[in-house]
C-alpha positions in Angstrom: -0.1 0.1 -0.1 1.2 3.5 -0.7 1.9 6.0 1.8 2.6 9.9 1.9 6.2 9.2 1.2 5.7 7.3 -1.9 6.9 8.5 -4.8 7.2 7.7 -8.7 10.2 7.5 -11.0 9.3 9.3 -14.3 10.8 8.4 -17.6 13.6 10.9 -17.3 14.8 9.6 -14.0 13.0 12.6 -11.8 11.0 11.3 -9.1 7.6 12.6 -7.9 5.7 12.1 -5.0 2.3 10.2 -5.8 0.3 12.7 -3.8 0.3 16.1 -3.3 -1.7 19.5 -3.1 -3.3 21.1 -6.1 -3.7 25.0 -6.0 -6.2 25.8 -8.5 -8.4 28.5 -7.2 -7.0 28.3 -3.7 -6.5 32.3 -4.2 -3.3 34.0 -3.4 -1.6 36.1 -0.6 -1.4 35.5 2.9 -4.4 33.0 3.3 -2.8 30.7 0.2 0.7 30.8 2.3 -0.8 29.8 5.4 -2.7 27.0 3.6 0.7 25.9 1.9 2.7 26.0 5.1 0.0 23.9 7.0 0.2 21.3 4.4 3.9 21.3 4.4 3.7 20.8 8.2 1.7 17.8 7.7 3.9 16.3 5.1 2.5 17.1 1.8 5.8 17.3 -0.5 4.1 18.0 -4.1 2.7 21.5 -4.7 0.9 21.9 -8.0 0.5 25.2 -9.5 0.5 27.1 -12.6 1.1 30.9 -14.0 -2.5 30.8 -14.5 -3.2 30.2 -10.8 -1.4 33.5 -10.0 -0.1 32.0 -6.6 3.8 31.0 -7.5 5.0 33.4 -5.4 3.3 32.2 -2.3 4.5 28.9 -3.0 7.9 30.0 -2.9 7.4 32.1 0.3 5.8 29.0 2.1 8.7 27.0 0.8 11.4 29.3 2.5 9.4 29.8 5.4 8.6 26.0 6.3 12.5 25.4 6.8 11.9 21.9 4.8 15.1 21.2 2.5 14.1 22.7 -0.9 15.3 19.1 -2.8 12.5 17.3 -0.8 9.8 19.4 -2.2 8.4 18.6 -5.7 7.2 22.0 -7.3 5.0 21.7 -10.6 4.1 24.7 -12.6 2.6 25.3 -16.2 3.3 27.4 -19.1 -0.4 29.2 -19.7 -1.7 29.8 -23.2 -1.0 33.1 -23.9 2.7 32.4 -23.0 3.0 29.7 -25.9 5.6 29.9 -28.5 9.5 29.6 -28.1 10.6 33.1 -27.0 7.5 33.7 -24.8 7.9 30.4 -23.3 11.3 31.1 -22.1 10.4 34.5 -20.7 7.3 33.3 -18.8 9.2 30.6 -17.1 11.9 32.8 -16.3 9.4 35.0 -14.4 7.7 32.4 -12.8 11.2 31.4 -11.5 11.4 35.1 -10.1 8.2 34.9 -8.8 8.9 31.5 -7.1 12.5 32.8 -6.0 13.7 29.2 -6.4 16.8 28.1 -8.4 14.4 25.7 -10.7 11.3 24.2 -10.8 11.0 20.4 -10.7 8.4 20.0 -13.5 7.0 22.3 -16.0 4.1 21.5 -18.0 2.1 22.8 -21.0 -0.8 23.9 -19.4 -3.2 22.8 -22.5 -2.5 22.3 -26.3 -5.4 24.7 -27.1 -2.7 27.7 -28.7 -1.7 25.2 -31.4 2.0 26.3 -30.6 2.8 23.2 -28.7 6.0 22.3 -30.6 8.1 25.4 -30.1 6.7 25.9 -26.7 7.9 22.3 -25.7 11.3 23.2 -27.3 11.4 26.1 -24.9 11.1 23.7 -22.0 13.8 21.3 -23.2 16.0 24.3 -23.5 15.4 25.5 -20.1 15.7 22.1 -18.8 19.2 21.7 -20.5 20.1 24.9 -18.8 19.2 23.4 -15.3 16.2 25.8 -14.6 13.4 22.8 -14.8 14.3 19.4 -13.9 11.4 17.5 -16.2 9.4 18.6 -18.8 5.5 17.4 -19.6 2.1 18.2 -20.7 -1.5 18.8 -19.4 -4.8 18.3 -21.0 -2.9 16.6 -23.8 -5.2 14.1 -25.9 -3.7 11.3 -27.9 -3.3 13.2 -31.0 -1.2 16.1 -29.5 1.1 13.5 -27.9 1.4 11.9 -31.3 2.4 15.3 -32.4 5.3 15.7 -30.5 6.4 12.5 -31.1 6.1 13.0 -34.8 8.2 16.0 -34.4 11.0 14.0 -33.0 10.8 15.3 -29.7 11.5 13.6 -26.1 8.7 11.9 -24.7 6.8 14.2 -22.1 7.5 12.8 -18.6 3.6 13.4 -17.5 0.3 14.2 -18.8 -1.9 15.9 -16.0 -5.7 15.3 -16.9 -9.0 15.2 -15.2 -9.4 11.9 -13.7 -11.9 10.6 -11.1 -14.6 7.5 -11.2 -16.8 9.2 -13.4 -14.1 10.7 -15.9 -11.6 7.5 -16.2 -10.0 8.5 -19.6 -9.4 5.0 -20.2 -7.9 4.9 -23.7 -5.7 8.1 -23.0 -4.5 6.4 -19.6 -3.5 3.2 -21.5 -1.8 5.2 -24.2 0.3 7.4 -21.7 1.3 4.2 -20.1 2.2 2.3 -23.0 4.4 5.2 -24.1 5.9 5.4 -20.3 4.3 8.6 -19.7 3.3 9.2 -16.0 -0.2 10.0 -15.7 -1.2 12.9 -12.9 -4.9 13.3 -12.1 -6.4 16.8 -11.3 -9.9 17.0 -9.8 -10.1 13.6 -8.3 -13.3 15.0 -6.2 -14.9 15.8 -9.2 -15.5 19.3 -8.3 -17.5 17.9 -5.5 -20.3 17.4 -7.9 -20.5 13.4 -7.1 -20.6 13.2 -3.5 -24.3 12.1 -3.4 -23.5 9.3 -5.4 -25.1 5.8 -3.7 -22.1 3.8 -4.6 -19.8 6.2 -3.1 -21.9 7.0 -0.2 -22.1 2.9 0.6 -18.2 2.8 0.2 -17.5 5.5 2.6 -19.4 3.9 5.2 -18.1 0.5 4.6 -14.5 1.8 4.9 -15.5 4.5 7.5 -14.1 7.1 5.4 -15.7 10.2 3.8 -16.7 10.1 -0.1 -13.7 12.3 -0.7 -11.6 10.1 0.9 -13.0 7.2 -1.2 -12.6 9.1 -4.4 -8.7 10.0 -3.8 -8.3 6.4 -2.6 -9.6 5.2 -6.3 -7.2 7.5 -7.6 -4.3 6.1 -5.8 -5.6 2.5 -6.4 -5.2 3.4 -10.3 -1.5 4.3 -9.8 -2.1 7.9 -10.7 -0.4 11.1 -8.9 -3.3 12.3 -7.3 -3.4 16.3 -6.5 -6.6 17.2 -4.4 -6.9 21.0 -3.9 -8.1 22.5 -1.0 -7.2 25.8 1.0 -9.1 24.5 4.3 -6.7 23.1 6.6 -9.3 20.4 7.9 -9.6 19.5 4.4 -6.2 19.4 3.5 -5.7 17.1 6.9 -8.5 14.8 5.6 -7.5 14.4 2.0 -4.0 13.0 3.3 -5.5 10.6 5.5 -6.4 7.9 2.9 -3.3 5.2 3.1 -4.5 3.2 5.9 -7.2 1.6 3.4 -7.7 0.5 0.0 -10.8 -0.1 -1.9 -11.9 -3.7 -2.4 -12.0 -5.3 -6.0 -15.8 -5.3 -5.6 -15.6 -1.4 -5.0 -13.6 -1.3 -8.2 -15.9 -3.2 -10.2 -19.0 -1.4 -8.8 -17.4 1.8 -10.0 -16.7 0.7 -13.5 -20.3 0.4 -14.1 -21.6 3.7 -12.1 -22.8 6.7 -14.1 -23.5 9.9 -13.0 -25.2 11.9 -15.8 -25.5 15.1 -13.9 -21.7 15.3 -13.5 -21.6 14.2 -17.4 -24.3 16.7 -18.5 -22.6 19.7 -16.0 -19.1 18.9 -17.9 -20.5 19.0 -21.4 -22.3 22.3 -20.9 -18.8 23.6 -19.3 -17.1 22.7 -22.3 -19.3 24.3 -24.5 -19.6 27.7 -23.1 
């Protein structure tokens, strides 16, 4: 069974904890910094942020104030769409480093493939890796066609693909493709934005294991071998989310979830993507 100290070795030899804190919509400033300090004190060692989240500076401040050895903390950030392109990416990542006040970022991802300048953006990240400013280069929200585009361009395989993953969004073909290519799968929104907490199967499993529905959903991701990054700025939730290493879902639990459907969530997702 995995633990808070467990890690996964990426295809480039960089090691990443298999559990961490997502920082989307957790705010910025002193409140975010306090949340980060609390998480680090509790044992979190993976912090997932992005240029778009506007809290890179808070991550850097929290790391320094924590007194924890920088080498034991894995920092992930992402190049936002408006910063795509070779020169723009170089400039934006160096600006991120300035905000972090760190000498390097462990993992930098392309936030999404939407701009269509993925090749130049990826090449810029590789250049920065060569300079020692980034340890590992990956992508986020990439589909199979986008990953094939990098491969056809003769570029190194990304170390990570960060995608939405939870029991109601399993992305099985994409996950299988990533694993076939040696790409680590990192799942964001493991709690499905809280929109599935009334699912009867999850409620029954939570009672069975004496856990919350949120903990069951996080455990599902860990059981699947995904790097998992539930987000929260609430100390109580940050603590609860990490208390998932003393149980595992049963085979029967997993079989039930294979056939679970949550049409409300699927409809919500479809509408959101069409707006």
